[in-house]
Every structure is written in structure tokens, then in C-alpha cells.
C-alpha positions as CSV (number, residue, x, y, z in Angstrom):
1,M,0.0,0.0,0.0
2,L,1.4,3.4,-1.0
3,I,0.9,5.8,1.8
4,W,3.5,8.5,1.0
5,K,3.7,10.4,-2.2
6,Y,6.1,12.6,-4.1
7,V,4.9,16.1,-5.0
8,A,6.5,17.9,-7.9
9,S,8.5,20.8,-6.7
10,S,6.6,23.2,-9.0
11,T,3.3,22.0,-7.6
12,V,1.8,23.6,-4.5
13,I,-0.3,21.2,-2.5
14,D,-1.8,21.3,0.9
15,V,-0.6,18.8,3.3
16,P,-3.5,16.5,4.4
17,K,-4.3,16.2,8.1
18,G,-2.1,13.6,9.8
19,H,0.8,14.2,7.3
20,F,3.8,16.4,6.9
21,S,6.2,17.3,4.1
22,V,9.9,16.7,3.8
23,Y,12.4,17.8,1.2
24,V,14.8,15.1,0.0
25,G,17.7,15.0,-2.4
26,E,21.3,16.1,-2.9
27,N,21.1,19.0,-5.3
28,N,17.5,19.3,-6.5
29,K,15.3,18.8,-3.5
30,K,12.0,17.0,-4.0
31,R,9.0,17.3,-1.7
32,F,7.4,14.2,-0.2
33,I,4.2,14.0,1.9
34,V,4.4,11.3,4.6
35,P,2.2,10.3,7.5
36,L,2.9,11.7,11.0
37,T,3.1,8.1,12.3
38,Y,6.5,7.8,10.6
39,L,8.0,10.2,13.2
40,N,7.8,7.4,15.8
41,H,9.7,4.8,13.7
42,S,13.3,4.2,14.6
43,L,14.5,4.4,10.9
44,F,12.9,7.8,10.4
45,Q,14.2,9.0,13.8
46,T,17.7,8.1,12.7
47,L,17.2,10.2,9.5
48,L,15.9,13.1,11.7
49,N,19.0,12.9,13.9
50,L,21.2,13.1,10.8
51,A,19.3,16.1,9.6
52,E,19.8,17.8,12.9
53,E,23.6,17.1,12.8
54,E,23.9,18.4,9.2
55,F,21.5,21.4,9.2
56,G,20.7,22.2,12.8
57,Y,17.4,23.9,13.4
58,A,17.9,26.9,11.2
59,H,18.7,26.3,7.5
60,Q,17.9,27.9,4.2
61,M,15.3,25.5,2.9
62,G,12.6,26.6,5.4
63,G,11.0,23.1,5.6
64,L,12.2,19.8,7.0
65,T,15.1,18.8,4.8
66,L,16.5,15.3,5.1
67,P,20.2,14.7,4.2
68,C,19.9,11.7,1.9
69,K,19.5,10.7,-1.8
70,E,16.0,10.4,-3.1
71,E,16.5,6.7,-3.7
72,T,17.6,6.1,-0.2
73,F,14.6,7.9,1.2
74,V,12.2,5.9,-1.0
75,K,13.8,2.6,0.2
76,L,13.6,3.8,3.8
77,I,9.9,4.6,3.4
78,D,9.3,1.2,1.8
79,D,11.1,-0.5,4.7
80,I,8.9,1.4,7.2
81,Q,5.8,0.3,5.4
82,L,6.9,-3.3,5.7
83,T,7.3,-3.1,9.5
């Protein structure tokens, strides 16, 4: 079951209740909408810790930016869905 979705960077979309957006990618950031429940998963928390180490709490993107490749993020989300 596909719960998260990729949102084209040129598209403005409201974030549905119970979800949040993250920006992922090395050079060209892509926006993903994911369920809030992922915040409690240990894999996602590890990624959040890496984001804090790399960006701190004040960075230029303005939104929650995760320091990983898009392919890595998609694999992580797939792994979370399997648990």
C-alpha cells in the first residue's frame, strides 16, 4: 500500500491532516508527503538525527530537509511500510 507520495517541486499542494512534508535530495530537493506516524519509527528518527547534525534547526530550505538521496529515502519509506 502506497501511503507517502512525491509532490513535484513546482506543484503547491496542501498537506493533508495527519501528514507532513519533507524535502529530500542532494542537489534538486523533491518534496514528499508522509504520515505523521513515521515520526515514531526508529528508521525515520535516525534520519531526523542526521538532519539535525547536518543542518541544525535553522537552515535555508525553510522546511524539514533530510540529508539523503531520493532513492535512499524511498527505500527507507518502503522499509517502514513493511514493519
